[in-house]
KEFI-22361 format. One record per residue (C-alpha): residue in three letters; residue number from 1; x, y negated, z negated. Coordinates in steps of 0.2 Angstrom, whole numbers. Example, Ala and Ser with C-alpha at 12.3 -4.5 7.8 and 13.67 -1.06 7.14 Angstrom:
2
{pt ALA; 1; {62; 22; -39}}
{pt SER; 2; {68; 5; -36}}
# end
This chain:
393
{pt UNK; 1; {0; 0; 0}}
{pt UNK; 2; {14; -12; -4}}
{pt UNK; 3; {23; -8; 12}}
{pt UNK; 4; {7; -12; 22}}
{pt UNK; 5; {5; -28; 12}}
{pt UNK; 6; {22; -34; 17}}
{pt UNK; 7; {19; -30; 35}}
{pt UNK; 8; {3; -40; 35}}
{pt UNK; 9; {12; -55; 27}}
{pt UNK; 10; {25; -54; 40}}
{pt UNK; 11; {13; -53; 54}}
{pt UNK; 12; {3; -68; 47}}
{pt UNK; 13; {19; -78; 46}}
{pt UNK; 14; {22; -74; 65}}
{pt UNK; 15; {5; -80; 69}}
{pt UNK; 16; {5; -96; 59}}
{pt UNK; 17; {23; -102; 64}}
{pt UNK; 18; {25; -99; 83}}
{pt UNK; 19; {34; -115; 86}}
{pt UNK; 20; {47; -111; 72}}
{pt UNK; 21; {51; -94; 80}}
{pt UNK; 22; {53; -102; 97}}
{pt UNK; 23; {65; -114; 90}}
{pt UNK; 24; {75; -100; 84}}
{pt UNK; 25; {76; -91; 100}}
{pt UNK; 26; {77; -105; 114}}
{pt UNK; 27; {79; -124; 114}}
{pt UNK; 28; {63; -134; 115}}
{pt UNK; 29; {63; -141; 133}}
{pt UNK; 30; {45; -149; 132}}
{pt UNK; 31; {38; -155; 116}}
{pt UNK; 32; {42; -158; 98}}
{pt UNK; 33; {44; -148; 82}}
{pt UNK; 34; {27; -146; 73}}
{pt UNK; 35; {34; -141; 56}}
{pt UNK; 36; {52; -146; 52}}
{pt UNK; 37; {63; -134; 43}}
{pt UNK; 38; {80; -140; 39}}
{pt UNK; 39; {87; -122; 39}}
{pt UNK; 40; {82; -119; 57}}
{pt UNK; 41; {94; -121; 71}}
{pt UNK; 42; {84; -130; 84}}
{pt UNK; 43; {97; -128; 97}}
{pt UNK; 44; {101; -110; 98}}
{pt UNK; 45; {106; -112; 117}}
{pt UNK; 46; {122; -122; 117}}
{pt UNK; 47; {135; -127; 130}}
{pt UNK; 48; {153; -124; 129}}
{pt UNK; 49; {164; -136; 138}}
{pt UNK; 50; {178; -127; 148}}
{pt UNK; 51; {184; -139; 162}}
{pt UNK; 52; {178; -157; 159}}
{pt UNK; 53; {189; -168; 148}}
{pt UNK; 54; {178; -183; 147}}
{pt UNK; 55; {165; -178; 134}}
{pt UNK; 56; {161; -165; 120}}
{pt UNK; 57; {147; -161; 109}}
{pt UNK; 58; {145; -155; 91}}
{pt UNK; 59; {129; -146; 86}}
{pt UNK; 60; {120; -148; 70}}
{pt UNK; 61; {104; -139; 65}}
{pt UNK; 62; {92; -153; 72}}
{pt UNK; 63; {104; -165; 81}}
{pt UNK; 64; {119; -166; 92}}
{pt UNK; 65; {133; -178; 91}}
{pt UNK; 66; {139; -182; 109}}
{pt UNK; 67; {156; -191; 112}}
{pt UNK; 68; {161; -198; 129}}
{pt UNK; 69; {180; -200; 127}}
{pt UNK; 70; {183; -213; 140}}
{pt UNK; 71; {167; -221; 145}}
{pt UNK; 72; {175; -232; 158}}
{pt UNK; 73; {192; -234; 166}}
{pt UNK; 74; {204; -241; 154}}
{pt UNK; 75; {192; -239; 139}}
{pt UNK; 76; {202; -238; 123}}
{pt UNK; 77; {188; -231; 112}}
{pt UNK; 78; {175; -218; 114}}
{pt UNK; 79; {156; -220; 113}}
{pt UNK; 80; {145; -208; 104}}
{pt UNK; 81; {127; -204; 104}}
{pt UNK; 82; {116; -194; 91}}
{pt UNK; 83; {103; -184; 100}}
{pt UNK; 84; {89; -179; 88}}
{pt UNK; 85; {76; -165; 91}}
{pt UNK; 86; {60; -174; 91}}
{pt UNK; 87; {48; -170; 77}}
{pt UNK; 88; {64; -169; 65}}
{pt UNK; 89; {72; -183; 55}}
{pt UNK; 90; {88; -192; 61}}
{pt UNK; 91; {103; -190; 50}}
{pt UNK; 92; {106; -204; 37}}
{pt UNK; 93; {118; -218; 39}}
{pt UNK; 94; {120; -217; 58}}
{pt UNK; 95; {129; -232; 66}}
{pt UNK; 96; {128; -225; 84}}
{pt UNK; 97; {113; -225; 96}}
{pt UNK; 98; {100; -212; 92}}
{pt UNK; 99; {90; -204; 106}}
{pt UNK; 100; {76; -191; 104}}
{pt UNK; 101; {77; -176; 114}}
{pt UNK; 102; {70; -168; 125}}
{pt UNK; 103; {69; -184; 135}}
{pt UNK; 104; {53; -186; 145}}
{pt UNK; 105; {55; -202; 155}}
{pt UNK; 106; {72; -204; 163}}
{pt UNK; 107; {80; -217; 174}}
{pt UNK; 108; {94; -211; 185}}
{pt UNK; 109; {107; -225; 189}}
{pt UNK; 110; {118; -214; 200}}
{pt UNK; 111; {115; -201; 214}}
{pt UNK; 112; {128; -190; 206}}
{pt UNK; 113; {115; -186; 192}}
{pt UNK; 114; {102; -181; 204}}
{pt UNK; 115; {108; -163; 209}}
{pt UNK; 116; {109; -158; 191}}
{pt UNK; 117; {92; -165; 188}}
{pt UNK; 118; {85; -155; 202}}
{pt UNK; 119; {94; -139; 197}}
{pt UNK; 120; {88; -140; 179}}
{pt UNK; 121; {70; -143; 186}}
{pt UNK; 122; {68; -160; 179}}
{pt UNK; 123; {64; -171; 194}}
{pt UNK; 124; {46; -174; 187}}
{pt UNK; 125; {54; -183; 172}}
{pt UNK; 126; {63; -196; 183}}
{pt UNK; 127; {53; -212; 183}}
{pt UNK; 128; {65; -223; 193}}
{pt UNK; 129; {82; -223; 202}}
{pt UNK; 130; {94; -236; 205}}
{pt UNK; 131; {92; -235; 224}}
{pt UNK; 132; {86; -222; 236}}
{pt UNK; 133; {98; -228; 249}}
{pt UNK; 134; {112; -217; 243}}
{pt UNK; 135; {102; -201; 241}}
{pt UNK; 136; {98; -187; 254}}
{pt UNK; 137; {86; -178; 242}}
{pt UNK; 138; {70; -175; 251}}
{pt UNK; 139; {59; -175; 235}}
{pt UNK; 140; {66; -191; 229}}
{pt UNK; 141; {64; -199; 246}}
{pt UNK; 142; {46; -193; 247}}
{pt UNK; 143; {41; -199; 229}}
{pt UNK; 144; {48; -216; 233}}
{pt UNK; 145; {39; -217; 250}}
{pt UNK; 146; {23; -212; 240}}
{pt UNK; 147; {26; -226; 228}}
{pt UNK; 148; {29; -215; 213}}
{pt UNK; 149; {48; -218; 211}}
{pt UNK; 150; {53; -236; 211}}
{pt UNK; 151; {70; -243; 213}}
{pt UNK; 152; {77; -253; 199}}
{pt UNK; 153; {94; -259; 206}}
{pt UNK; 154; {111; -253; 202}}
{pt UNK; 155; {120; -257; 186}}
{pt UNK; 156; {136; -251; 192}}
{pt UNK; 157; {139; -258; 210}}
{pt UNK; 158; {139; -277; 206}}
{pt UNK; 159; {120; -280; 207}}
{pt UNK; 160; {109; -284; 192}}
{pt UNK; 161; {96; -271; 188}}
{pt UNK; 162; {78; -276; 187}}
{pt UNK; 163; {76; -277; 168}}
{pt UNK; 164; {58; -282; 169}}
{pt UNK; 165; {53; -267; 179}}
{pt UNK; 166; {64; -256; 168}}
{pt UNK; 167; {55; -262; 152}}
{pt UNK; 168; {38; -259; 160}}
{pt UNK; 169; {43; -241; 164}}
{pt UNK; 170; {46; -238; 145}}
{pt UNK; 171; {60; -225; 148}}
{pt UNK; 172; {66; -213; 135}}
{pt UNK; 173; {83; -214; 143}}
{pt UNK; 174; {92; -224; 156}}
{pt UNK; 175; {108; -215; 161}}
{pt UNK; 176; {121; -226; 170}}
{pt UNK; 177; {139; -228; 173}}
{pt UNK; 178; {151; -242; 168}}
{pt UNK; 179; {166; -247; 179}}
{pt UNK; 180; {174; -261; 169}}
{pt UNK; 181; {173; -267; 151}}
{pt UNK; 182; {163; -282; 157}}
{pt UNK; 183; {150; -273; 167}}
{pt UNK; 184; {135; -285; 168}}
{pt UNK; 185; {122; -272; 173}}
{pt UNK; 186; {125; -261; 158}}
{pt UNK; 187; {125; -276; 146}}
{pt UNK; 188; {108; -282; 153}}
{pt UNK; 189; {101; -265; 150}}
{pt UNK; 190; {108; -264; 132}}
{pt UNK; 191; {103; -281; 128}}
{pt UNK; 192; {85; -278; 133}}
{pt UNK; 193; {84; -265; 119}}
{pt UNK; 194; {82; -250; 131}}
{pt UNK; 195; {90; -233; 127}}
{pt UNK; 196; {105; -232; 138}}
{pt UNK; 197; {119; -220; 139}}
{pt UNK; 198; {135; -219; 149}}
{pt UNK; 199; {140; -205; 160}}
{pt UNK; 200; {158; -205; 165}}
{pt UNK; 201; {158; -190; 177}}
{pt UNK; 202; {168; -200; 190}}
{pt UNK; 203; {183; -201; 178}}
{pt UNK; 204; {186; -182; 177}}
{pt UNK; 205; {199; -179; 189}}
{pt UNK; 206; {196; -160; 193}}
{pt UNK; 207; {183; -154; 204}}
{pt UNK; 208; {176; -142; 191}}
{pt UNK; 209; {178; -155; 177}}
{pt UNK; 210; {166; -167; 187}}
{pt UNK; 211; {154; -153; 191}}
{pt UNK; 212; {153; -148; 172}}
{pt UNK; 213; {145; -165; 168}}
{pt UNK; 214; {129; -156; 173}}
{pt UNK; 215; {130; -150; 155}}
{pt UNK; 216; {131; -168; 148}}
{pt UNK; 217; {114; -171; 157}}
{pt UNK; 218; {107; -155; 150}}
{pt UNK; 219; {111; -161; 132}}
{pt UNK; 220; {97; -174; 133}}
{pt UNK; 221; {84; -162; 140}}
{pt UNK; 222; {89; -147; 129}}
{pt UNK; 223; {91; -137; 146}}
{pt UNK; 224; {108; -131; 140}}
{pt UNK; 225; {104; -113; 146}}
{pt UNK; 226; {101; -118; 164}}
{pt UNK; 227; {116; -129; 164}}
{pt UNK; 228; {127; -115; 157}}
{pt UNK; 229; {121; -103; 170}}
{pt UNK; 230; {123; -115; 185}}
{pt UNK; 231; {140; -120; 181}}
{pt UNK; 232; {146; -102; 177}}
{pt UNK; 233; {141; -98; 195}}
{pt UNK; 234; {150; -113; 202}}
{pt UNK; 235; {166; -110; 193}}
{pt UNK; 236; {166; -91; 197}}
{pt UNK; 237; {164; -95; 216}}
{pt UNK; 238; {177; -109; 215}}
{pt UNK; 239; {190; -98; 206}}
{pt UNK; 240; {187; -84; 218}}
{pt UNK; 241; {191; -95; 233}}
{pt UNK; 242; {206; -102; 224}}
{pt UNK; 243; {212; -85; 221}}
{pt UNK; 244; {211; -80; 240}}
{pt UNK; 245; {223; -94; 244}}
{pt UNK; 246; {235; -92; 230}}
{pt UNK; 247; {247; -81; 240}}
{pt UNK; 248; {245; -87; 258}}
{pt UNK; 249; {260; -87; 268}}
{pt UNK; 250; {257; -103; 277}}
{pt UNK; 251; {251; -119; 268}}
{pt UNK; 252; {247; -132; 282}}
{pt UNK; 253; {252; -150; 279}}
{pt UNK; 254; {238; -162; 277}}
{pt UNK; 255; {234; -181; 273}}
{pt UNK; 256; {218; -190; 270}}
{pt UNK; 257; {206; -205; 272}}
{pt UNK; 258; {206; -219; 284}}
{pt UNK; 259; {214; -236; 281}}
{pt UNK; 260; {202; -251; 278}}
{pt UNK; 261; {210; -267; 284}}
{pt UNK; 262; {228; -266; 281}}
{pt UNK; 263; {227; -254; 266}}
{pt UNK; 264; {227; -235; 267}}
{pt UNK; 265; {219; -229; 251}}
{pt UNK; 266; {228; -212; 250}}
{pt UNK; 267; {222; -201; 235}}
{pt UNK; 268; {235; -199; 221}}
{pt UNK; 269; {244; -183; 219}}
{pt UNK; 270; {234; -178; 204}}
{pt UNK; 271; {218; -184; 210}}
{pt UNK; 272; {201; -175; 213}}
{pt UNK; 273; {205; -172; 232}}
{pt UNK; 274; {223; -168; 229}}
{pt UNK; 275; {217; -153; 218}}
{pt UNK; 276; {204; -147; 231}}
{pt UNK; 277; {217; -147; 245}}
{pt UNK; 278; {230; -138; 234}}
{pt UNK; 279; {217; -125; 229}}
{pt UNK; 280; {212; -123; 247}}
{pt UNK; 281; {229; -118; 251}}
{pt UNK; 282; {236; -134; 259}}
{pt UNK; 283; {252; -144; 257}}
{pt UNK; 284; {246; -161; 252}}
{pt UNK; 285; {259; -173; 258}}
{pt UNK; 286; {257; -184; 242}}
{pt UNK; 287; {257; -170; 230}}
{pt UNK; 288; {273; -176; 222}}
{pt UNK; 289; {264; -192; 216}}
{pt UNK; 290; {258; -192; 197}}
{pt UNK; 291; {243; -204; 199}}
{pt UNK; 292; {225; -199; 198}}
{pt UNK; 293; {218; -214; 207}}
{pt UNK; 294; {222; -220; 225}}
{pt UNK; 295; {239; -226; 232}}
{pt UNK; 296; {238; -243; 241}}
{pt UNK; 297; {249; -239; 257}}
{pt UNK; 298; {252; -248; 273}}
{pt UNK; 299; {251; -239; 290}}
{pt UNK; 300; {269; -237; 292}}
{pt UNK; 301; {272; -229; 276}}
{pt UNK; 302; {259; -216; 280}}
{pt UNK; 303; {265; -213; 297}}
{pt UNK; 304; {283; -210; 291}}
{pt UNK; 305; {277; -196; 281}}
{pt UNK; 306; {262; -189; 290}}
{pt UNK; 307; {266; -191; 308}}
{pt UNK; 308; {269; -173; 310}}
{pt UNK; 309; {256; -166; 298}}
{pt UNK; 310; {245; -152; 303}}
{pt UNK; 311; {228; -159; 297}}
{pt UNK; 312; {220; -175; 294}}
{pt UNK; 313; {204; -174; 283}}
{pt UNK; 314; {190; -186; 276}}
{pt UNK; 315; {191; -198; 290}}
{pt UNK; 316; {176; -210; 291}}
{pt UNK; 317; {174; -209; 310}}
{pt UNK; 318; {162; -197; 319}}
{pt UNK; 319; {173; -194; 335}}
{pt UNK; 320; {191; -195; 340}}
{pt UNK; 321; {187; -208; 353}}
{pt UNK; 322; {180; -220; 339}}
{pt UNK; 323; {195; -216; 328}}
{pt UNK; 324; {207; -221; 342}}
{pt UNK; 325; {197; -236; 347}}
{pt UNK; 326; {198; -242; 329}}
{pt UNK; 327; {217; -242; 330}}
{pt UNK; 328; {226; -234; 345}}
{pt UNK; 329; {241; -230; 334}}
{pt UNK; 330; {231; -216; 327}}
{pt UNK; 331; {233; -206; 343}}
{pt UNK; 332; {252; -204; 339}}
{pt UNK; 333; {248; -193; 324}}
{pt UNK; 334; {251; -174; 328}}
{pt UNK; 335; {234; -170; 319}}
{pt UNK; 336; {225; -181; 332}}
{pt UNK; 337; {234; -173; 347}}
{pt UNK; 338; {230; -156; 341}}
{pt UNK; 339; {212; -160; 337}}
{pt UNK; 340; {214; -156; 318}}
{pt UNK; 341; {204; -171; 312}}
{pt UNK; 342; {189; -168; 300}}
{pt UNK; 343; {176; -180; 293}}
{pt UNK; 344; {168; -175; 276}}
{pt UNK; 345; {152; -185; 282}}
{pt UNK; 346; {144; -171; 292}}
{pt UNK; 347; {128; -174; 282}}
{pt UNK; 348; {122; -192; 281}}
{pt UNK; 349; {105; -199; 277}}
{pt UNK; 350; {97; -212; 287}}
{pt UNK; 351; {106; -226; 278}}
{pt UNK; 352; {123; -218; 283}}
{pt UNK; 353; {127; -212; 265}}
{pt UNK; 354; {136; -195; 264}}
{pt UNK; 355; {129; -180; 255}}
{pt UNK; 356; {147; -176; 251}}
{pt UNK; 357; {147; -189; 238}}
{pt UNK; 358; {130; -184; 231}}
{pt UNK; 359; {128; -165; 230}}
{pt UNK; 360; {146; -162; 233}}
{pt UNK; 361; {151; -167; 215}}
{pt UNK; 362; {140; -154; 208}}
{pt UNK; 363; {145; -141; 221}}
{pt UNK; 364; {164; -141; 222}}
{pt UNK; 365; {164; -123; 227}}
{pt UNK; 366; {155; -128; 243}}
{pt UNK; 367; {168; -141; 247}}
{pt UNK; 368; {182; -129; 243}}
{pt UNK; 369; {174; -116; 254}}
{pt UNK; 370; {174; -129; 268}}
{pt UNK; 371; {192; -133; 266}}
{pt UNK; 372; {197; -115; 265}}
{pt UNK; 373; {188; -112; 282}}
{pt UNK; 374; {197; -127; 290}}
{pt UNK; 375; {215; -122; 284}}
{pt UNK; 376; {213; -103; 283}}
{pt UNK; 377; {198; -98; 294}}
{pt UNK; 378; {203; -80; 293}}
{pt UNK; 379; {199; -79; 275}}
{pt UNK; 380; {181; -85; 277}}
{pt UNK; 381; {176; -79; 295}}
{pt UNK; 382; {158; -80; 292}}
{pt UNK; 383; {157; -97; 283}}
{pt UNK; 384; {149; -112; 291}}
{pt UNK; 385; {155; -129; 287}}
{pt UNK; 386; {143; -139; 277}}
{pt UNK; 387; {150; -156; 272}}
{pt UNK; 388; {164; -156; 285}}
{pt UNK; 389; {164; -157; 304}}
{pt UNK; 390; {179; -157; 316}}
{pt UNK; 391; {180; -173; 326}}
{pt UNK; 392; {176; -169; 344}}
{pt UNK; 393; {164; -155; 341}}
# end
């Protein structure tokens, strides 16, 4: 009889506290805690950061402490945010921004956030974007065309965001980027009292590091499980491709980008693109450089080193004719003469914005597969180029 009574009591507890049990097994991605218990871990599904260097998270039972180590280029201090499970109390004596999660109304101020939002099934929570001009996402474009997704202007490209519209939208979170300490757009959003956080994905210099910022976004929606699974797939595919080129006998020489005016912005030897080229089995001609940003070179300096290079990638032109028409000296590069010139803008929207700079950040494995196909086509005989296109084709 006593045993049956215990079974009955346990069954009754299960019936009366379903939200409590759900919180013990999975994160709450839609809704708040009904009955708070300080002993319950409300975030059983957590992220582990393996490649990104720009952020980290510390989990507590009902809140997360998120740190962005370098929120903008040259920042000397990190920024922190406390993410509190809604329906539970915030920790005492907190002197950093507090945001309730999961976020329901989200404003995306960069196209690099959109691929992660889509993958995590959160597009319906986006109530505004900075601009649709830079996105190729059909769902975003359709919602904007239907009048359901307004543009609020960019806080990171020199234009002021529409603060009045942002306030009217009543967002739970505005996620933006800050490119200098005196960024006016960010300051305006902050001064308006809107909940705003900084995403510094662009400062992570490794391809996998930038892609892992999808987990940063997930922290605000409690979608850690999806972000973990998604990134694990990207990382596995990337590392498989990298392993295929590790012992190639021939590593073709390569240089990148197109000069603007009198300056050739060549990626530094420790930059995002330099790592992609190395992992694709190429010999990047500026790999001996230690910088992670761009080198400011003149034409003669580049020609002296790259005149006989095997490949030229990431050019902005769509044909060899237009390339040579821009500067007839380009015809003297061996890569041009051999037809080994590739643009990374094979997929562009109606405004001319490249999908490479939107979805490519979240999918470096696809970029790497393209580059392996270009440099070592025998390793991926069935692969079709996605972001890249050979000029002249």
